[in-house]
C-alpha positions as CSV (number, residue, x, y, z in Angstrom):
1,M,187.3,-115.9,-40.2
2,S,187.4,-119.6,-40.9
3,Q,188.4,-122.3,-43.5
4,D,185.5,-124.5,-42.4
5,I,182.5,-124.2,-44.7
6,G,180.4,-125.8,-42.0
7,D,180.6,-122.5,-40.0
8,F,178.4,-120.9,-42.6
9,L,175.9,-123.7,-43.4
10,T,172.3,-123.6,-42.3
11,P,170.1,-126.6,-41.5
12,S,167.8,-125.8,-44.3
13,C,170.5,-125.5,-47.0
14,E,169.9,-127.7,-50.1
15,L,171.8,-125.7,-52.7
16,L,175.0,-124.1,-51.6
17,A,176.1,-121.7,-54.3
18,L,179.9,-120.9,-54.2
19,G,180.8,-118.1,-56.6
20,E,184.0,-117.0,-58.2
21,P,184.6,-113.5,-59.5
22,T,186.6,-114.6,-62.5
23,H,187.3,-117.8,-64.4
24,Q,190.9,-117.0,-64.9
25,E,192.4,-117.5,-61.4
26,P,192.9,-121.3,-60.9
27,A,193.1,-120.9,-57.1
28,F,189.3,-120.8,-56.9
29,G,189.1,-124.3,-58.3
30,R,191.6,-125.6,-55.8
31,V,189.8,-124.0,-52.8
32,R,186.5,-125.2,-54.1
33,N,187.8,-128.8,-54.1
34,R,188.9,-128.5,-50.5
35,L,185.6,-127.1,-49.4
36,F,183.7,-129.9,-51.3
37,V,185.7,-132.5,-49.4
38,Q,184.3,-130.9,-46.2
39,L,180.8,-130.8,-47.5
40,V,180.9,-134.4,-48.5
41,E,181.8,-135.2,-44.9
42,R,178.6,-133.3,-43.9
43,G,176.3,-135.3,-46.3
44,F,176.6,-133.5,-49.7
45,R,176.5,-136.0,-52.5
46,S,176.6,-133.9,-55.6
47,I,178.3,-131.0,-57.3
48,A,177.1,-128.9,-60.2
49,L,179.5,-126.7,-62.3
50,E,179.0,-124.0,-64.8
51,T,179.4,-126.4,-67.8
52,D,177.2,-128.0,-70.4
53,R,174.7,-130.3,-68.7
54,V,174.5,-132.9,-71.4
55,A,178.3,-133.1,-71.9
56,A,178.7,-133.4,-68.1
57,L,176.8,-136.8,-68.3
58,A,180.1,-138.3,-69.5
59,V,181.9,-137.0,-66.5
60,D,179.2,-138.4,-64.2
61,D,179.5,-141.8,-65.9
62,Y,183.2,-141.7,-65.2
63,V,183.1,-140.6,-61.5
64,R,180.2,-142.9,-60.6
65,H,180.8,-146.0,-62.8
66,G,184.3,-145.8,-64.2
67,V,183.2,-145.4,-67.8
68,G,185.9,-143.9,-70.1
69,T,189.2,-142.3,-69.0
70,L,190.0,-139.2,-67.1
71,D,191.6,-137.5,-70.1
72,A,188.7,-138.3,-72.3
73,V,186.0,-136.9,-70.0
74,L,188.0,-133.8,-69.3
75,D,188.2,-133.2,-73.0
76,E,184.6,-134.2,-74.0
77,G,182.7,-133.6,-70.8
78,F,183.4,-129.9,-70.2
79,S,182.3,-126.9,-72.2
80,H,184.0,-123.4,-72.3
81,G,187.4,-125.0,-72.2
82,F,187.0,-125.8,-68.4
83,G,188.3,-129.3,-68.8
84,A,191.8,-127.9,-69.1
85,Q,191.6,-126.3,-65.7
86,P,193.9,-128.1,-63.1
87,G,191.2,-127.8,-60.4
88,N,188.7,-129.7,-62.5
89,R,191.1,-132.5,-63.2
90,E,191.8,-132.8,-59.5
91,L,188.1,-132.7,-58.7
92,V,187.1,-135.4,-61.2
93,A,190.0,-137.7,-60.2
94,W,189.2,-137.3,-56.5
95,M,185.5,-138.0,-57.0
96,R,186.3,-141.2,-59.0
97,E,188.6,-142.5,-56.2
98,F,186.0,-141.6,-53.5
99,N,183.3,-143.6,-55.4
100,R,185.4,-146.6,-56.3
101,D,184.4,-148.9,-53.5
102,R,181.1,-147.3,-52.3
103,E,177.6,-148.4,-52.7
104,P,175.7,-146.7,-55.6
105,A,173.5,-144.7,-53.3
106,E,176.5,-143.2,-51.5
107,R,178.5,-142.3,-54.6
108,L,179.1,-138.6,-55.5
109,A,177.4,-137.3,-58.6
110,F,178.7,-134.8,-61.1
111,H,176.4,-132.4,-62.9
112,G,176.7,-129.5,-65.4
113,F,174.0,-126.9,-65.1
114,D,174.8,-124.6,-68.0
115,I,173.4,-124.8,-71.5
116,Q,175.4,-125.6,-74.7
117,T,176.1,-122.0,-75.8
118,E,179.3,-120.0,-76.0
119,N,179.4,-116.2,-76.0
120,T,178.4,-115.8,-79.6
121,T,177.4,-119.2,-80.9
122,A,174.8,-121.9,-80.0
123,P,174.6,-125.4,-81.6
124,S,171.7,-126.9,-83.5
125,P,169.1,-128.7,-81.4
126,R,169.2,-131.7,-83.8
127,R,171.2,-134.2,-81.9
128,Y,169.5,-133.5,-78.5
129,L,166.0,-134.0,-80.0
130,E,167.2,-137.1,-81.9
131,H,168.4,-138.7,-78.7
132,A,164.9,-138.3,-77.2
133,R,163.3,-139.5,-80.4
134,D,165.4,-142.6,-80.5
135,F,164.8,-143.4,-76.8
136,L,161.1,-143.2,-77.6
137,Q,161.5,-145.3,-80.8
138,L,159.6,-142.8,-82.9
139,D,159.9,-142.3,-86.7
140,L,160.5,-138.6,-87.0
141,D,162.8,-136.7,-89.4
142,I,164.4,-134.2,-87.2
143,A,167.3,-133.6,-89.4
144,G,165.0,-132.7,-92.3
145,L,163.6,-129.8,-90.2
146,T,166.9,-128.6,-88.7
147,G,168.9,-128.7,-92.0
148,E,172.6,-128.4,-91.8
149,D,173.9,-127.9,-88.3
150,E,176.2,-125.0,-89.5
151,R,173.3,-122.7,-90.1
152,W,172.5,-122.8,-86.4
153,E,176.1,-122.7,-85.2
154,R,177.5,-119.8,-87.1
155,E,178.1,-116.6,-85.2
156,E,175.8,-114.6,-87.5
157,A,172.8,-116.8,-86.4
158,I,173.1,-115.4,-82.9
159,L,174.2,-111.8,-83.5
160,D,172.0,-111.0,-86.6
161,A,168.3,-111.7,-86.3
162,A,167.9,-111.8,-90.1
163,M,170.4,-114.7,-90.2
164,S,168.8,-116.7,-87.3
165,P,166.9,-119.9,-88.0
166,G,165.1,-119.5,-84.7
167,A,161.8,-118.1,-86.0
168,T,161.5,-120.1,-89.3
169,P,158.5,-122.3,-89.9
170,E,160.8,-125.3,-89.4
171,A,161.8,-124.1,-86.0
172,E,158.2,-123.6,-85.0
173,R,157.5,-127.1,-86.2
174,L,160.4,-128.5,-84.1
175,R,159.1,-126.8,-81.0
176,R,155.7,-128.5,-81.4
177,I,157.4,-131.8,-82.0
178,A,159.6,-131.3,-78.9
179,D,156.4,-130.5,-76.8
180,D,154.9,-133.8,-78.0
181,L,158.2,-135.6,-77.1
182,V,157.9,-134.4,-73.6
183,N,154.3,-135.6,-73.4
184,Q,155.3,-139.0,-74.7
185,L,158.2,-139.3,-72.3
186,Y,155.8,-138.9,-69.3
187,V,152.8,-140.8,-70.8
188,R,155.0,-143.8,-71.5
189,A,157.3,-143.5,-68.5
190,P,156.4,-146.8,-66.7
191,D,157.0,-148.9,-69.9
192,L,160.1,-146.9,-70.9
193,I,161.7,-147.4,-67.5
194,D,160.8,-151.1,-67.5
195,A,162.4,-151.5,-70.9
196,S,165.6,-149.5,-70.1
197,S,166.2,-147.9,-66.6
198,H,165.2,-144.9,-64.6
199,A,168.7,-143.4,-65.4
200,E,168.2,-143.8,-69.1
201,W,164.8,-142.1,-68.8
202,L,166.4,-139.2,-67.0
203,R,169.1,-139.0,-69.6
204,A,166.6,-138.8,-72.4
205,G,164.7,-136.0,-70.5
206,T,168.0,-134.1,-70.1
207,H,168.7,-134.3,-73.8
208,L,165.2,-133.3,-74.6
209,Q,165.2,-130.3,-72.3
210,A,168.6,-129.2,-73.8
211,G,167.0,-129.3,-77.3
212,I,164.0,-127.3,-76.1
213,G,166.3,-124.8,-74.4
214,L,168.3,-124.3,-77.6
215,L,165.1,-123.8,-79.6
216,R,164.1,-121.0,-77.1
217,Y,167.6,-119.5,-77.3
218,H,167.6,-119.4,-81.1
219,A,164.1,-118.0,-81.0
220,Q,165.4,-115.2,-78.8
221,S,168.3,-114.6,-81.2
222,A,165.7,-114.1,-84.0
223,V,163.9,-111.2,-82.3
224,Q,164.0,-108.2,-84.7
225,G,164.7,-104.5,-84.0
226,L,167.0,-104.8,-80.9
227,G,170.2,-102.8,-80.3
228,M,173.2,-104.8,-79.4
229,S,172.9,-104.3,-75.6
230,A,169.3,-105.4,-75.7
231,R,170.1,-108.3,-77.9
232,I,172.9,-109.6,-75.7
233,S,170.8,-108.9,-72.5
234,G,168.0,-111.0,-73.9
235,L,170.3,-113.9,-74.7
236,I,172.0,-113.8,-71.3
237,R,168.5,-113.7,-69.6
238,M,167.5,-116.8,-71.6
239,R,170.7,-118.6,-70.7
240,D,170.4,-117.9,-66.9
241,A,166.7,-118.8,-66.9
242,L,167.6,-122.2,-68.4
243,M,170.5,-122.6,-66.0
244,A,168.0,-122.0,-63.1
245,Q,165.7,-124.6,-64.5
246,N,168.6,-127.0,-64.7
247,L,169.5,-126.4,-61.1
248,L,165.9,-127.1,-60.0
249,D,165.9,-130.3,-62.1
250,I,169.2,-131.4,-60.5
251,R,167.8,-130.8,-57.0
252,A,164.8,-132.9,-57.9
253,V,167.1,-135.8,-58.8
254,E,169.4,-135.3,-55.8
255,A,166.8,-134.4,-53.1
256,R,166.9,-137.7,-51.3
257,R,170.6,-138.1,-51.4
258,G,171.8,-134.9,-49.8
259,P,172.5,-131.2,-50.6
260,T,174.3,-130.0,-53.7
261,L,177.3,-127.7,-54.1
262,V,177.0,-125.3,-57.1
263,F,180.1,-123.6,-58.4
264,A,180.0,-120.8,-61.0
265,H,180.7,-117.1,-61.6
266,N,179.3,-114.7,-59.0
267,R,177.1,-113.1,-61.7
268,H,175.3,-116.3,-62.3
269,L,174.8,-117.2,-58.6
270,Q,174.2,-113.9,-56.7
271,R,170.8,-113.2,-55.2
272,N,170.3,-109.9,-56.9
273,P,170.0,-108.8,-60.6
274,S,173.3,-108.9,-62.5
275,A,174.9,-106.4,-64.9
276,W,177.8,-106.2,-67.3
277,S,179.1,-103.2,-69.1
278,Q,182.0,-103.1,-71.6
279,D,182.7,-100.5,-74.3
280,E,179.2,-99.7,-75.8
281,L,177.5,-102.8,-74.2
282,D,175.3,-102.2,-71.1
283,C,173.5,-105.5,-70.2
284,G,171.3,-106.4,-67.2
285,W,169.5,-109.7,-66.4
286,N,168.3,-112.0,-63.6
287,G,170.9,-114.6,-62.9
288,A,170.3,-118.3,-62.2
289,G,170.9,-117.6,-58.5
290,H,168.5,-114.7,-58.4
291,I,165.8,-116.9,-60.0
292,A,166.6,-120.1,-58.0
293,G,167.0,-118.2,-54.8
294,S,163.6,-116.6,-55.2
295,L,162.0,-120.0,-55.7
296,L,163.9,-121.9,-53.0
297,G,164.1,-119.2,-50.3
298,E,166.3,-120.2,-47.4
299,R,167.1,-123.5,-49.0
300,Y,169.5,-121.5,-51.4
301,V,172.7,-120.2,-49.8
302,F,175.1,-118.0,-51.7
303,V,178.8,-117.5,-50.8
304,A,180.4,-114.8,-53.0
305,G,184.0,-115.2,-54.2
306,S,186.5,-112.3,-53.9
307,L,190.1,-111.8,-55.0
308,G,192.8,-109.6,-53.6
309,C,195.7,-110.1,-56.1
310,S,196.6,-112.6,-58.7
311,E,199.9,-113.2,-60.4
312,A,198.2,-115.5,-62.9
313,M,195.9,-112.7,-64.0
314,G,198.3,-109.8,-63.6
315,L,196.0,-108.3,-60.9
316,G,197.7,-106.2,-58.3
317,A,196.8,-105.4,-54.7
318,P,193.4,-103.7,-54.3
319,A,193.4,-99.9,-53.7
320,P,192.7,-98.8,-50.1
321,G,189.0,-98.1,-49.5
322,T,187.7,-101.0,-51.7
323,Y,185.8,-104.0,-50.5
324,E,188.7,-106.3,-51.4
325,A,191.3,-104.1,-49.5
326,L,189.0,-104.3,-46.5
327,L,189.2,-108.1,-46.6
328,Q,193.0,-108.4,-47.1
329,P,194.4,-107.9,-43.6
330,G,195.1,-111.1,-41.7
331,I,194.6,-113.4,-44.7
332,E,197.7,-115.0,-46.2
333,A,196.0,-117.3,-48.7
334,W,192.2,-117.6,-48.3
335,R,189.5,-117.5,-45.7
336,L,185.7,-117.7,-45.4
337,V,184.5,-114.5,-43.7
338,A,181.2,-113.1,-42.6
339,P,179.5,-110.9,-45.3
340,L,180.4,-107.2,-45.5
341,E,177.7,-104.7,-45.3
342,P,177.0,-103.0,-48.6
343,G,178.2,-99.5,-48.6
344,V,181.1,-99.8,-46.1
345,A,183.6,-99.5,-48.9
346,R,183.7,-98.9,-52.7
347,T,184.0,-101.1,-55.7
348,R,187.5,-101.4,-57.1
349,T,188.3,-100.0,-60.5
350,D,191.7,-101.4,-61.3
351,T,190.6,-104.4,-63.4
352,T,190.6,-104.8,-67.2
353,P,188.2,-106.7,-69.4
354,R,190.9,-109.2,-70.3
355,Q,191.1,-110.3,-66.7
356,G,187.4,-111.1,-66.6
357,Y,187.2,-110.0,-63.0
358,F,184.0,-108.6,-61.6
359,P,184.8,-106.8,-58.3
360,L,182.6,-107.0,-55.2
361,D,179.7,-104.5,-55.5
362,L,176.4,-103.8,-53.7
363,E,174.4,-106.4,-55.7
364,T,176.9,-109.2,-55.1
365,L,177.3,-108.5,-51.3
366,D,173.6,-108.1,-50.6
367,G,172.1,-111.5,-49.9
368,A,175.5,-113.3,-49.5
369,A,175.7,-115.6,-46.5
370,A,179.5,-115.4,-46.5
371,L,182.5,-114.4,-48.6
372,L,185.3,-116.6,-49.9
373,H,188.2,-114.2,-50.1
374,L,191.5,-115.2,-51.8
375,A,194.1,-112.7,-50.7
376,D,196.7,-114.1,-53.1
377,G,195.9,-116.7,-55.7
378,A,199.5,-118.0,-55.7
379,A,199.5,-118.6,-51.9
380,T,196.7,-121.3,-52.2
381,A,198.9,-123.8,-54.2
382,G,200.5,-125.4,-51.1
């Protein structure tokens, strides 16, 4: 057992994926921050969180260049309500202080690698495509094709194929326009960068890929004849595929500066297919880690998160014979441990959907280079 993440790093690691089994235990954010400090000392220069990639640009502007205020970027730069998590406030404040007097090449970068969707809603692609259009200084009526943003953003547009604008003639036209915008962005890259900067060119590309991703997501929501499990599975597959693409794009940007720490739910980062069942839903998909890991090979390293008990979540001690119970002895707060062999214990069953906790199982353990086990969430606060 160890509290030094360096004990589990490999020389080939470029993308270190640190998973958490639930978003509701704040201790994981606190421990993540401590491990990131260690990783920065070992040459890591970026972190990527499970939050909207475009919104996170504002956070990066703050931590690298001091643009805006801490409160503003926590409010505007995070999706899913994650800006309210104490660990994220601590992380952003520490990164800004670390960067304050350093040369630009040595400053830490903040990335989001998620897309803009929530569980049952997804925004219009309009503003993302318009950002790229304006950067390219083209005369295109994007808003005339998208129509009102609300028609894309309402819940029915995702859950009811008949209400989705994703397969309309206007959406198909937008996809062709977006493809041309990508072409223009690369054909004119030298002149565009000379007239602005490489950073602004990358920012335009990030907006453009976000718009294209939303068009794909809405097209998936328009597929007819699917039961609810198949519908939700298809949307989650699309989301994770786009997340994987974002991770690969982030690594392309950060490759010369050092490795990247990625922090998200285990189900997004594990090396095996993911599954989720609740009530009548039975969903399966390839997560971002399964995709990125298959493409990066040994350059992708996954550390799975595990939790014993949590006062914040109302989660009691794990029952004997479960993976979590096997990890509890000798750990007061948290430790990094060597991976358990799948099959040496059973998956715990004492959790509720409200807790959002996904216990350790065969798929999560198989392929994990280590486990981050929090024996008691409250004990990490010191």
